[in-house]
PDB file of N, CA, C and O in Angstrom:
ATOM      1  N   UNK A   1      30.398 -52.836  75.345  1.00  0.00           N
ATOM      2  CA  UNK A   1      29.949 -52.128  74.203  1.00  0.00           C
ATOM      3  C   UNK A   1      31.086 -51.379  73.609  1.00  0.00           C
ATOM      4  O   UNK A   1      31.490 -50.361  74.169  1.00  0.00           O
ATOM      5  N   UNK A   2      31.697 -51.867  72.374  1.00  0.00           N
ATOM      6  CA  UNK A   2      32.845 -51.185  71.908  1.00  0.00           C
ATOM      7  C   UNK A   2      32.242 -50.157  70.891  1.00  0.00           C
ATOM      8  O   UNK A   2      31.169 -50.300  70.305  1.00  0.00           O
ATOM      9  N   UNK A   3      33.139 -49.055  70.769  1.00  0.00           N
ATOM     10  CA  UNK A   3      32.650 -48.062  69.845  1.00  0.00           C
ATOM     11  C   UNK A   3      33.296 -48.163  68.452  1.00  0.00           C
ATOM     12  O   UNK A   3      34.510 -48.249  68.272  1.00  0.00           O
ATOM     13  N   UNK A   4      32.363 -48.144  67.486  1.00  0.00           N
ATOM     14  CA  UNK A   4      32.843 -48.361  66.098  1.00  0.00           C
ATOM     15  C   UNK A   4      32.658 -47.219  65.160  1.00  0.00           C
ATOM     16  O   UNK A   4      31.544 -47.126  64.643  1.00  0.00           O
ATOM     17  N   UNK A   5      33.619 -46.278  64.833  1.00  0.00           N
ATOM     18  CA  UNK A   5      33.504 -45.195  64.111  1.00  0.00           C
ATOM     19  C   UNK A   5      33.912 -45.379  62.626  1.00  0.00           C
ATOM     20  O   UNK A   5      35.002 -45.869  62.333  1.00  0.00           O
ATOM     21  N   UNK A   6      33.024 -44.980  61.705  1.00  0.00           N
ATOM     22  CA  UNK A   6      33.034 -44.862  60.246  1.00  0.00           C
ATOM     23  C   UNK A   6      32.666 -43.704  59.739  1.00  0.00           C
ATOM     24  O   UNK A   6      31.878 -42.969  60.334  1.00  0.00           O
ATOM     25  N   UNK A   7      33.276 -43.362  58.398  1.00  0.00           N
ATOM     26  CA  UNK A   7      33.001 -42.286  57.672  1.00  0.00           C
ATOM     27  C   UNK A   7      31.434 -42.402  57.096  1.00  0.00           C
ATOM     28  O   UNK A   7      30.839 -43.479  57.060  1.00  0.00           O
ATOM     29  N   UNK A   8      30.924 -41.287  56.704  1.00  0.00           N
ATOM     30  CA  UNK A   8      29.636 -41.432  55.954  1.00  0.00           C
ATOM     31  C   UNK A   8      29.602 -42.384  54.793  1.00  0.00           C
ATOM     32  O   UNK A   8      28.700 -43.194  54.577  1.00  0.00           O
ATOM     33  N   UNK A   9      30.642 -42.208  54.095  1.00  0.00           N
ATOM     34  CA  UNK A   9      31.036 -43.207  52.922  1.00  0.00           C
ATOM     35  C   UNK A   9      31.055 -44.588  53.251  1.00  0.00           C
ATOM     36  O   UNK A   9      30.433 -45.372  52.535  1.00  0.00           O
ATOM     37  N   UNK A  10      31.712 -45.003  54.279  1.00  0.00           N
ATOM     38  CA  UNK A  10      31.850 -46.373  54.809  1.00  0.00           C
ATOM     39  C   UNK A  10      30.302 -46.819  55.313  1.00  0.00           C
ATOM     40  O   UNK A  10      29.901 -47.968  55.129  1.00  0.00           O
ATOM     41  N   UNK A  11      29.515 -45.835  55.937  1.00  0.00           N
ATOM     42  CA  UNK A  11      28.384 -46.345  56.681  1.00  0.00           C
ATOM     43  C   UNK A  11      27.457 -46.467  55.505  1.00  0.00           C
ATOM     44  O   UNK A  11      26.661 -47.398  55.621  1.00  0.00           O
ATOM     45  N   UNK A  12      27.354 -45.718  54.336  1.00  0.00           N
ATOM     46  CA  UNK A  12      26.607 -46.190  53.243  1.00  0.00           C
ATOM     47  C   UNK A  12      26.839 -47.376  52.522  1.00  0.00           C
ATOM     48  O   UNK A  12      25.939 -48.102  52.099  1.00  0.00           O
ATOM     49  N   UNK A  13      28.198 -47.600  52.363  1.00  0.00           N
ATOM     50  CA  UNK A  13      28.662 -48.854  51.428  1.00  0.00           C
ATOM     51  C   UNK A  13      28.263 -50.050  52.407  1.00  0.00           C
ATOM     52  O   UNK A  13      27.996 -51.130  51.880  1.00  0.00           O
ATOM     53  N   UNK A  14      28.201 -49.934  53.812  1.00  0.00           N
ATOM     54  CA  UNK A  14      28.013 -51.183  54.587  1.00  0.00           C
ATOM     55  C   UNK A  14      26.810 -51.023  55.626  1.00  0.00           C
ATOM     56  O   UNK A  14      26.789 -51.585  56.721  1.00  0.00           O
ATOM     57  N   UNK A  15      26.000 -50.342  55.229  1.00  0.00           N
ATOM     58  CA  UNK A  15      24.774 -49.902  56.212  1.00  0.00           C
ATOM     59  C   UNK A  15      24.263 -51.183  56.858  1.00  0.00           C
ATOM     60  O   UNK A  15      24.153 -51.227  58.083  1.00  0.00           O
ATOM     61  N   UNK A  16      23.930 -52.279  56.058  1.00  0.00           N
ATOM     62  CA  UNK A  16      23.339 -53.470  56.534  1.00  0.00           C
ATOM     63  C   UNK A  16      24.282 -54.118  57.647  1.00  0.00           C
ATOM     64  O   UNK A  16      23.710 -54.617  58.616  1.00  0.00           O
ATOM     65  N   UNK A  17      25.552 -54.151  57.600  1.00  0.00           N
ATOM     66  CA  UNK A  17      26.546 -54.456  58.555  1.00  0.00           C
ATOM     67  C   UNK A  17      26.369 -53.651  59.747  1.00  0.00           C
ATOM     68  O   UNK A  17      26.311 -54.227  60.834  1.00  0.00           O
ATOM     69  N   UNK A  18      26.276 -52.379  59.678  1.00  0.00           N
ATOM     70  CA  UNK A  18      26.196 -51.557  60.780  1.00  0.00           C
ATOM     71  C   UNK A  18      24.865 -51.661  61.489  1.00  0.00           C
ATOM     72  O   UNK A  18      24.800 -51.470  62.704  1.00  0.00           O
ATOM     73  N   UNK A  19      23.857 -51.942  60.803  1.00  0.00           N
ATOM     74  CA  UNK A  19      22.621 -52.244  61.224  1.00  0.00           C
ATOM     75  C   UNK A  19      22.479 -53.439  62.168  1.00  0.00           C
ATOM     76  O   UNK A  19      21.909 -53.441  63.260  1.00  0.00           O
ATOM     77  N   UNK A  20      23.199 -54.621  61.457  1.00  0.00           N
ATOM     78  CA  UNK A  20      23.459 -55.825  62.299  1.00  0.00           C
ATOM     79  C   UNK A  20      24.123 -55.701  63.497  1.00  0.00           C
ATOM     80  O   UNK A  20      23.801 -56.419  64.444  1.00  0.00           O
ATOM     81  N   UNK A  21      25.161 -54.746  63.602  1.00  0.00           N
ATOM     82  CA  UNK A  21      25.975 -54.560  64.899  1.00  0.00           C
ATOM     83  C   UNK A  21      25.064 -53.848  65.763  1.00  0.00           C
ATOM     84  O   UNK A  21      25.168 -54.183  66.943  1.00  0.00           O
ATOM     85  N   UNK A  22      24.099 -52.857  65.486  1.00  0.00           N
ATOM     86  CA  UNK A  22      23.064 -52.227  66.305  1.00  0.00           C
ATOM     87  C   UNK A  22      22.262 -53.280  66.891  1.00  0.00           C
ATOM     88  O   UNK A  22      22.078 -53.273  68.108  1.00  0.00           O
ATOM     89  N   UNK A  23      21.714 -54.275  66.085  1.00  0.00           N
ATOM     90  CA  UNK A  23      20.877 -55.245  66.643  1.00  0.00           C
ATOM     91  C   UNK A  23      21.672 -56.198  67.630  1.00  0.00           C
ATOM     92  O   UNK A  23      21.033 -56.834  68.467  1.00  0.00           O
ATOM     93  N   UNK A  24      22.890 -56.299  67.561  1.00  0.00           N
ATOM     94  CA  UNK A  24      23.653 -57.032  68.515  1.00  0.00           C
ATOM     95  C   UNK A  24      24.156 -56.152  69.802  1.00  0.00           C
ATOM     96  O   UNK A  24      24.883 -56.612  70.683  1.00  0.00           O
ATOM     97  N   UNK A  25      23.674 -54.872  69.772  1.00  0.00           N
ATOM     98  CA  UNK A  25      23.984 -54.033  70.849  1.00  0.00           C
ATOM     99  C   UNK A  25      25.204 -53.102  70.643  1.00  0.00           C
ATOM    100  O   UNK A  25      25.524 -52.316  71.535  1.00  0.00           O
ATOM    101  N   UNK A  26      25.886 -53.181  69.484  1.00  0.00           N
ATOM    102  CA  UNK A  26      26.861 -52.449  69.301  1.00  0.00           C
ATOM    103  C   UNK A  26      26.656 -51.077  68.415  1.00  0.00           C
ATOM    104  O   UNK A  26      26.274 -51.234  67.255  1.00  0.00           O
ATOM    105  N   UNK A  27      26.875 -49.817  68.869  1.00  0.00           N
ATOM    106  CA  UNK A  27      26.656 -48.673  68.154  1.00  0.00           C
ATOM    107  C   UNK A  27      27.715 -48.392  67.021  1.00  0.00           C
ATOM    108  O   UNK A  27      28.799 -48.976  67.029  1.00  0.00           O
ATOM    109  N   UNK A  28      27.420 -47.611  66.186  1.00  0.00           N
ATOM    110  CA  UNK A  28      28.153 -47.036  65.222  1.00  0.00           C
ATOM    111  C   UNK A  28      28.349 -45.578  65.212  1.00  0.00           C
ATOM    112  O   UNK A  28      27.286 -44.958  65.255  1.00  0.00           O
ATOM    113  N   UNK A  29      29.348 -44.903  65.170  1.00  0.00           N
ATOM    114  CA  UNK A  29      29.351 -43.514  65.305  1.00  0.00           C
ATOM    115  C   UNK A  29      29.947 -43.338  63.801  1.00  0.00           C
ATOM    116  O   UNK A  29      30.898 -43.942  63.304  1.00  0.00           O
ATOM    117  N   UNK A  30      28.986 -42.181  63.125  1.00  0.00           N
ATOM    118  CA  UNK A  30      29.419 -41.807  61.906  1.00  0.00           C
ATOM    119  C   UNK A  30      29.911 -40.633  61.779  1.00  0.00           C
ATOM    120  O   UNK A  30      29.316 -39.729  62.365  1.00  0.00           O
ATOM    121  N   UNK A  31      30.986 -40.339  61.079  1.00  0.00           N
ATOM    122  CA  UNK A  31      32.081 -39.133  60.975  1.00  0.00           C
ATOM    123  C   UNK A  31      31.882 -38.632  59.676  1.00  0.00           C
ATOM    124  O   UNK A  31      31.540 -39.313  58.709  1.00  0.00           O
ATOM    125  N   UNK A  32      32.161 -37.111  59.680  1.00  0.00           N
ATOM    126  CA  UNK A  32      32.298 -36.436  58.499  1.00  0.00           C
ATOM    127  C   UNK A  32      33.344 -35.688  58.710  1.00  0.00           C
ATOM    128  O   UNK A  32      33.398 -35.079  59.778  1.00  0.00           O
ATOM    129  N   UNK A  33      34.389 -35.562  57.770  1.00  0.00           N
ATOM    130  CA  UNK A  33      35.767 -34.759  57.950  1.00  0.00           C
ATOM    131  C   UNK A  33      36.246 -35.034  59.492  1.00  0.00           C
ATOM    132  O   UNK A  33      36.591 -34.098  60.214  1.00  0.00           O
ATOM    133  N   UNK A  34      36.238 -36.258  59.892  1.00  0.00           N
ATOM    134  CA  UNK A  34      36.797 -36.623  61.146  1.00  0.00           C
ATOM    135  C   UNK A  34      36.122 -36.205  62.357  1.00  0.00           C
ATOM    136  O   UNK A  34      36.596 -36.353  63.484  1.00  0.00           O
ATOM    137  N   UNK A  35      34.786 -35.577  62.042  1.00  0.00           N
ATOM    138  CA  UNK A  35      33.946 -35.298  63.304  1.00  0.00           C
ATOM    139  C   UNK A  35      32.858 -36.114  63.449  1.00  0.00           C
ATOM    140  O   UNK A  35      32.285 -36.415  62.401  1.00  0.00           O
ATOM    141  N   UNK A  36      32.371 -36.603  64.597  1.00  0.00           N
ATOM    142  CA  UNK A  36      31.058 -37.445  64.899  1.00  0.00           C
ATOM    143  C   UNK A  36      30.023 -36.539  64.481  1.00  0.00           C
ATOM    144  O   UNK A  36      29.987 -35.374  64.877  1.00  0.00           O
ATOM    145  N   UNK A  37      28.960 -37.167  63.488  1.00  0.00           N
ATOM    146  CA  UNK A  37      27.951 -36.335  63.138  1.00  0.00           C
ATOM    147  C   UNK A  37      26.498 -37.068  63.436  1.00  0.00           C
ATOM    148  O   UNK A  37      25.423 -36.468  63.433  1.00  0.00           O
ATOM    149  N   UNK A  38      26.656 -38.351  63.669  1.00  0.00           N
ATOM    150  CA  UNK A  38      25.450 -39.164  63.880  1.00  0.00           C
ATOM    151  C   UNK A  38      26.020 -40.525  64.445  1.00  0.00           C
ATOM    152  O   UNK A  38      27.206 -40.856  64.431  1.00  0.00           O
ATOM    153  N   UNK A  39      24.855 -41.323  64.991  1.00  0.00           N
ATOM    154  CA  UNK A  39      25.062 -42.534  65.589  1.00  0.00           C
ATOM    155  C   UNK A  39      23.973 -43.497  65.192  1.00  0.00           C
ATOM    156  O   UNK A  39      22.784 -43.182  65.223  1.00  0.00           O
ATOM    157  N   UNK A  40      24.424 -44.707  64.808  1.00  0.00           N
ATOM    158  CA  UNK A  40      23.480 -45.817  64.526  1.00  0.00           C
ATOM    159  C   UNK A  40      23.430 -46.552  65.832  1.00  0.00           C
ATOM    160  O   UNK A  40      24.484 -47.086  66.179  1.00  0.00           O
ATOM    161  N   UNK A  41      22.368 -46.673  66.628  1.00  0.00           N
ATOM    162  CA  UNK A  41      22.405 -47.308  67.959  1.00  0.00           C
ATOM    163  C   UNK A  41      21.461 -48.428  68.040  1.00  0.00           C
ATOM    164  O   UNK A  41      20.579 -48.320  67.189  1.00  0.00           O
ATOM    165  N   UNK A  42      21.375 -49.280  68.648  1.00  0.00           N
ATOM    166  CA  UNK A  42      20.381 -50.224  69.098  1.00  0.00           C
ATOM    167  C   UNK A  42      19.200 -49.533  69.481  1.00  0.00           C
ATOM    168  O   UNK A  42      19.314 -48.548  70.211  1.00  0.00           O
ATOM    169  N   UNK A  43      17.956 -49.952  69.048  1.00  0.00           N
ATOM    170  CA  UNK A  43      16.614 -49.252  69.362  1.00  0.00           C
ATOM    171  C   UNK A  43      16.478 -49.134  70.812  1.00  0.00           C
ATOM    172  O   UNK A  43      16.122 -48.055  71.285  1.00  0.00           O
ATOM    173  N   UNK A  44      16.759 -50.264  71.661  1.00  0.00           N
ATOM    174  CA  UNK A  44      16.542 -50.078  72.882  1.00  0.00           C
ATOM    175  C   UNK A  44      17.255 -48.969  73.613  1.00  0.00           C
ATOM    176  O   UNK A  44      16.708 -48.406  74.561  1.00  0.00           O
ATOM    177  N   UNK A  45      18.565 -48.613  73.165  1.00  0.00           N
ATOM    178  CA  UNK A  45      19.292 -47.425  73.467  1.00  0.00           C
ATOM    179  C   UNK A  45      18.523 -46.244  73.103  1.00  0.00           C
ATOM    180  O   UNK A  45      18.285 -45.404  73.972  1.00  0.00           O
ATOM    181  N   UNK A  46      18.152 -46.107  72.034  1.00  0.00           N
ATOM    182  CA  UNK A  46      17.402 -44.994  71.545  1.00  0.00           C
ATOM    183  C   UNK A  46      16.014 -44.642  72.352  1.00  0.00           C
ATOM    184  O   UNK A  46      15.656 -43.506  72.662  1.00  0.00           O
ATOM    185  N   UNK A  47      15.431 -45.655  72.576  1.00  0.00           N
ATOM    186  CA  UNK A  47      14.098 -45.677  73.472  1.00  0.00           C
ATOM    187  C   UNK A  47      14.490 -44.982  74.761  1.00  0.00           C
ATOM    188  O   UNK A  47      13.945 -43.966  75.191  1.00  0.00           O
ATOM    189  N   UNK A  48      15.535 -45.664  75.357  1.00  0.00           N
ATOM    190  CA  UNK A  48      15.743 -45.372  76.778  1.00  0.00           C
ATOM    191  C   UNK A  48      16.254 -43.863  76.810  1.00  0.00           C
ATOM    192  O   UNK A  48      16.092 -43.201  77.835  1.00  0.00           O
ATOM    193  N   UNK A  49      16.908 -43.287  75.617  1.00  0.00           N
ATOM    194  CA  UNK A  49      17.411 -41.947  75.653  1.00  0.00           C
ATOM    195  C   UNK A  49      16.287 -41.089  75.549  1.00  0.00           C
ATOM    196  O   UNK A  49      16.221 -40.012  76.143  1.00  0.00           O
ATOM    197  N   UNK A  50      15.250 -41.618  74.679  1.00  0.00           N
ATOM    198  CA  UNK A  50      13.845 -40.547  74.499  1.00  0.00           C
ATOM    199  C   UNK A  50      13.237 -40.518  75.890  1.00  0.00           C
ATOM    200  O   UNK A  50      12.877 -39.481  76.447  1.00  0.00           O
ATOM    201  N   UNK A  51      13.145 -41.803  76.436  1.00  0.00           N
ATOM    202  CA  UNK A  51      12.299 -41.734  77.609  1.00  0.00           C
ATOM    203  C   UNK A  51      13.052 -40.891  78.750  1.00  0.00           C
ATOM    204  O   UNK A  51      12.390 -40.233  79.552  1.00  0.00           O
ATOM    205  N   UNK A  52      14.408 -40.928  78.801  1.00  0.00           N
ATOM    206  CA  UNK A  52      15.111 -39.966  79.765  1.00  0.00           C
ATOM    207  C   UNK A  52      15.005 -38.466  79.399  1.00  0.00           C
ATOM    208  O   UNK A  52      14.918 -37.592  80.261  1.00  0.00           O
ATOM    209  N   UNK A  53      15.017 -38.217  78.055  1.00  0.00           N
ATOM    210  CA  UNK A  53      14.615 -36.854  77.866  1.00  0.00           C
ATOM    211  C   UNK A  53      13.250 -36.446  78.133  1.00  0.00           C
ATOM    212  O   UNK A  53      13.007 -35.290  78.479  1.00  0.00           O
ATOM    213  N   UNK A  54      12.250 -37.410  77.980  1.00  0.00           N
ATOM    214  CA  UNK A  54      11.005 -36.887  78.349  1.00  0.00           C
ATOM    215  C   UNK A  54      10.832 -36.680  79.796  1.00  0.00           C
ATOM    216  O   UNK A  54      10.081 -35.791  80.198  1.00  0.00           O
ATOM    217  N   UNK A  55      11.474 -37.440  80.597  1.00  0.00           N
ATOM    218  CA  UNK A  55      11.449 -37.411  82.167  1.00  0.00           C
ATOM    219  C   UNK A  55      12.098 -36.087  82.607  1.00  0.00           C
ATOM    220  O   UNK A  55      11.565 -35.356  83.441  1.00  0.00           O
ATOM    221  N   UNK A  56      13.430 -35.773  81.930  1.00  0.00           N
ATOM    222  CA  UNK A  56      14.040 -34.656  82.358  1.00  0.00           C
ATOM    223  C   UNK A  56      13.124 -33.343  81.888  1.00  0.00           C
ATOM    224  O   UNK A  56      13.025 -32.339  82.594  1.00  0.00           O
ATOM    225  N   UNK A  57      12.582 -33.469  80.818  1.00  0.00           N
ATOM    226  CA  UNK A  57      11.678 -32.110  80.577  1.00  0.00           C
ATOM    227  C   UNK A  57      10.456 -32.152  81.570  1.00  0.00           C
ATOM    228  O   UNK A  57      10.015 -31.086  82.002  1.00  0.00           O
ATOM    229  N   UNK A  58       9.940 -33.257  81.914  1.00  0.00           N
ATOM    230  CA  UNK A  58       8.861 -33.341  82.806  1.00  0.00           C
ATOM    231  C   UNK A  58       9.271 -32.621  84.047  1.00  0.00           C
ATOM    232  O   UNK A  58       8.668 -31.615  84.420  1.00  0.00           O
ATOM    233  N   UNK A  59      10.244 -33.100  84.662  1.00  0.00           N
ATOM    234  CA  UNK A  59      10.895 -32.677  85.955  1.00  0.00           C
ATOM    235  C   UNK A  59      11.162 -31.175  85.912  1.00  0.00           C
ATOM    236  O   UNK A  59      10.855 -30.461  86.867  1.00  0.00           O
ATOM    237  N   UNK A  60      11.779 -30.656  84.720  1.00  0.00           N
ATOM    238  CA  UNK A  60      11.959 -29.266  84.495  1.00  0.00           C
ATOM    239  C   UNK A  60      10.720 -28.555  84.529  1.00  0.00           C
ATOM    240  O   UNK A  60      10.777 -27.488  85.140  1.00  0.00           O
ATOM    241  N   UNK A  61       9.665 -28.849  84.055  1.00  0.00           N
ATOM    242  CA  UNK A  61       8.355 -28.313  83.916  1.00  0.00           C
ATOM    243  C   UNK A  61       7.706 -28.222  85.359  1.00  0.00           C
ATOM    244  O   UNK A  61       7.128 -27.225  85.792  1.00  0.00           O
ATOM    245  N   UNK A  62       7.896 -29.465  86.062  1.00  0.00           N
ATOM    246  CA  UNK A  62       7.331 -29.283  87.358  1.00  0.00           C
ATOM    247  C   UNK A  62       7.869 -28.405  88.161  1.00  0.00           C
ATOM    248  O   UNK A  62       7.166 -27.725  88.908  1.00  0.00           O
ATOM    249  N   UNK A  63       9.445 -28.278  88.108  1.00  0.00           N
ATOM    250  CA  UNK A  63      10.183 -27.160  88.798  1.00  0.00           C
ATOM    251  C   UNK A  63       9.596 -25.829  88.469  1.00  0.00           C
ATOM    252  O   UNK A  63       9.320 -25.040  89.373  1.00  0.00           O
ATOM    253  N   UNK A  64       9.406 -25.561  87.281  1.00  0.00           N
ATOM    254  CA  UNK A  64       8.910 -24.295  86.933  1.00  0.00           C
ATOM    255  C   UNK A  64       7.574 -23.848  87.466  1.00  0.00           C
ATOM    256  O   UNK A  64       7.274 -22.701  87.797  1.00  0.00           O
ATOM    257  N   UNK A  65       6.769 -24.994  87.502  1.00  0.00           N
ATOM    258  CA  UNK A  65       5.296 -24.813  88.114  1.00  0.00           C
ATOM    259  C   UNK A  65       5.372 -24.510  89.506  1.00  0.00           C
ATOM    260  O   UNK A  65       4.706 -23.605  90.010  1.00  0.00           O
ATOM    261  N   UNK A  66       6.166 -25.241  90.149  1.00  0.00           N
ATOM    262  CA  UNK A  66       6.496 -25.310  91.709  1.00  0.00           C
ATOM    263  C   UNK A  66       6.934 -23.759  92.254  1.00  0.00           C
ATOM    264  O   UNK A  66       6.682 -23.277  93.359  1.00  0.00           O
ATOM    265  N   UNK A  67       7.589 -23.200  91.250  1.00  0.00           N
ATOM    266  CA  UNK A  67       8.232 -21.807  91.511  1.00  0.00           C
ATOM    267  C   UNK A  67       7.238 -20.696  91.012  1.00  0.00           C
ATOM    268  O   UNK A  67       7.438 -19.481  90.996  1.00  0.00           O
ATOM    269  N   UNK A  68       6.238 -21.316  90.650  1.00  0.00           N
ATOM    270  CA  UNK A  68       5.214 -20.190  90.245  1.00  0.00           C
ATOM    271  C   UNK A  68       5.447 -19.490  88.897  1.00  0.00           C
ATOM    272  O   UNK A  68       5.029 -18.396  88.519  1.00  0.00           O
ATOM    273  N   UNK A  69       6.267 -20.446  88.226  1.00  0.00           N
ATOM    274  CA  UNK A  69       6.707 -19.925  86.838  1.00  0.00           C
ATOM    275  C   UNK A  69       5.501 -19.692  85.715  1.00  0.00           C
ATOM    276  O   UNK A  69       4.379 -20.077  86.043  1.00  0.00           O
ATOM    277  N   UNK A  70       5.640 -19.208  84.674  1.00  0.00           N
ATOM    278  CA  UNK A  70       4.619 -18.918  83.638  1.00  0.00           C
ATOM    279  C   UNK A  70       4.152 -20.118  83.083  1.00  0.00           C
ATOM    280  O   UNK A  70       4.853 -21.128  83.135  1.00  0.00           O
ATOM    281  N   UNK A  71       3.018 -20.121  82.543  1.00  0.00           N
ATOM    282  CA  UNK A  71       2.524 -21.321  82.025  1.00  0.00           C
ATOM    283  C   UNK A  71       1.985 -20.583  80.556  1.00  0.00           C
ATOM    284  O   UNK A  71       1.727 -19.384  80.444  1.00  0.00           O
ATOM    285  N   UNK A  72       1.887 -21.597  79.480  1.00  0.00           N
ATOM    286  CA  UNK A  72       1.190 -21.167  78.318  1.00  0.00           C
ATOM    287  C   UNK A  72       0.124 -22.253  77.765  1.00  0.00           C
ATOM    288  O   UNK A  72       0.332 -23.444  77.993  1.00  0.00           O
ATOM    289  N   UNK A  73      -0.942 -21.867  77.085  1.00  0.00           N
ATOM    290  CA  UNK A  73      -1.632 -22.759  76.594  1.00  0.00           C
ATOM    291  C   UNK A  73      -1.215 -23.479  75.281  1.00  0.00           C
ATOM    292  O   UNK A  73      -0.390 -22.844  74.623  1.00  0.00           O
ATOM    293  N   UNK A  74      -1.637 -24.754  74.724  1.00  0.00           N
ATOM    294  CA  UNK A  74      -1.027 -25.336  73.771  1.00  0.00           C
ATOM    295  C   UNK A  74      -1.065 -24.525  72.422  1.00  0.00           C
ATOM    296  O   UNK A  74      -0.208 -24.670  71.550  1.00  0.00           O
ATOM    297  N   UNK A  75      -2.089 -23.692  72.327  1.00  0.00           N
ATOM    298  CA  UNK A  75      -2.368 -22.867  71.176  1.00  0.00           C
ATOM    299  C   UNK A  75      -1.263 -21.850  71.303  1.00  0.00           C
ATOM    300  O   UNK A  75      -0.670 -21.598  70.254  1.00  0.00           O
ATOM    301  N   UNK A  76      -0.906 -21.267  72.309  1.00  0.00           N
ATOM    302  CA  UNK A  76       0.150 -20.239  72.460  1.00  0.00           C
ATOM    303  C   UNK A  76       1.331 -20.802  72.089  1.00  0.00           C
ATOM    304  O   UNK A  76       2.074 -20.140  71.366  1.00  0.00           O
ATOM    305  N   UNK A  77       1.717 -22.107  72.507  1.00  0.00           N
ATOM    306  CA  UNK A  77       2.959 -22.837  72.272  1.00  0.00           C
ATOM    307  C   UNK A  77       3.055 -23.021  70.789  1.00  0.00           C
ATOM    308  O   UNK A  77       4.070 -22.646  70.201  1.00  0.00           O
ATOM    309  N   UNK A  78       2.119 -23.542  70.192  1.00  0.00           N
ATOM    310  CA  UNK A  78       2.128 -24.010  68.837  1.00  0.00           C
ATOM    311  C   UNK A  78       2.187 -22.506  67.896  1.00  0.00           C
ATOM    312  O   UNK A  78       2.831 -22.488  66.846  1.00  0.00           O
ATOM    313  N   UNK A  79       1.520 -21.388  68.345  1.00  0.00           N
ATOM    314  CA  UNK A  79       1.705 -20.102  67.674  1.00  0.00           C
ATOM    315  C   UNK A  79       3.012 -19.675  67.702  1.00  0.00           C
ATOM    316  O   UNK A  79       3.512 -19.187  66.689  1.00  0.00           O
ATOM    317  N   UNK A  80       3.718 -19.809  68.863  1.00  0.00           N
ATOM    318  CA  UNK A  80       5.205 -19.410  69.112  1.00  0.00           C
ATOM    319  C   UNK A  80       6.085 -20.357  68.196  1.00  0.00           C
ATOM    320  O   UNK A  80       6.980 -19.901  67.485  1.00  0.00           O
ATOM    321  N   UNK A  81       5.806 -21.570  68.253  1.00  0.00           N
ATOM    322  CA  UNK A  81       6.699 -22.575  67.468  1.00  0.00           C
ATOM    323  C   UNK A  81       6.513 -22.067  65.981  1.00  0.00           C
ATOM    324  O   UNK A  81       7.555 -21.791  65.388  1.00  0.00           O
ATOM    325  N   UNK A  82       5.302 -21.907  65.294  1.00  0.00           N
ATOM    326  CA  UNK A  82       5.279 -21.757  64.029  1.00  0.00           C
ATOM    327  C   UNK A  82       5.733 -20.363  63.577  1.00  0.00           C
ATOM    328  O   UNK A  82       6.307 -20.199  62.500  1.00  0.00           O
ATOM    329  N   UNK A  83       5.419 -19.206  64.562  1.00  0.00           N
ATOM    330  CA  UNK A  83       5.991 -17.938  64.233  1.00  0.00           C
ATOM    331  C   UNK A  83       7.752 -17.957  64.107  1.00  0.00           C
ATOM    332  O   UNK A  83       8.383 -17.287  63.289  1.00  0.00           O
ATOM    333  N   UNK A  84       8.277 -18.776  64.998  1.00  0.00           N
ATOM    334  CA  UNK A  84       9.723 -18.839  65.027  1.00  0.00           C
ATOM    335  C   UNK A  84      10.295 -19.570  63.764  1.00  0.00           C
ATOM    336  O   UNK A  84      11.382 -19.225  63.300  1.00  0.00           O
ATOM    337  N   UNK A  85       9.591 -20.533  63.237  1.00  0.00           N
ATOM    338  CA  UNK A  85       9.898 -21.019  61.872  1.00  0.00           C
ATOM    339  C   UNK A  85       9.854 -20.272  60.826  1.00  0.00           C
ATOM    340  O   UNK A  85      10.594 -20.544  59.880  1.00  0.00           O
ATOM    341  N   UNK A  86       9.052 -19.261  60.774  1.00  0.00           N
ATOM    342  CA  UNK A  86       8.794 -18.261  59.792  1.00  0.00           C
ATOM    343  C   UNK A  86       8.237 -18.728  58.412  1.00  0.00           C
ATOM    344  O   UNK A  86       8.358 -18.132  57.342  1.00  0.00           O
ATOM    345  N   UNK A  87       7.704 -19.724  58.610  1.00  0.00           N
ATOM    346  CA  UNK A  87       7.024 -20.400  57.124  1.00  0.00           C
ATOM    347  C   UNK A  87       5.592 -19.925  56.989  1.00  0.00           C
ATOM    348  O   UNK A  87       4.847 -20.360  56.111  1.00  0.00           O
ATOM    349  N   UNK A  88       5.212 -18.984  57.922  1.00  0.00           N
ATOM    350  CA  UNK A  88       3.708 -18.688  57.492  1.00  0.00           C
ATOM    351  C   UNK A  88       2.736 -19.605  58.076  1.00  0.00           C
ATOM    352  O   UNK A  88       1.592 -19.162  58.182  1.00  0.00           O
ATOM    353  N   UNK A  89       2.966 -20.818  58.484  1.00  0.00           N
ATOM    354  CA  UNK A  89       1.939 -21.835  59.009  1.00  0.00           C
ATOM    355  C   UNK A  89       1.539 -21.487  60.161  1.00  0.00           C
ATOM    356  O   UNK A  89       2.362 -21.053  60.968  1.00  0.00           O
ATOM    357  N   UNK A  90       0.388 -21.582  60.444  1.00  0.00           N
ATOM    358  CA  UNK A  90      -0.257 -21.271  61.713  1.00  0.00           C
ATOM    359  C   UNK A  90      -1.540 -22.131  61.960  1.00  0.00           C
ATOM    360  O   UNK A  90      -2.195 -21.981  62.992  1.00  0.00           O
TER     361      UNK A  90
END
């Protein structure tokens, strides 16, 4: 799989081409001011990354529980998340 890097402007101008490349298994790295900021990847790669992240989080949670770490209810978790956002939603 070869890496194809393009600017945001190039990605906008040729989005369909980059989507076609992703469908064929080739990711496109999108850069802004020379720095990578995003990637257009095949959906199978994205799904695999999501699954791997979910598995990693589950393992970390199991490790915390095995060590007798603290637990919270879903209500407590949501309250924490909304209070961090500072938007008043609860």
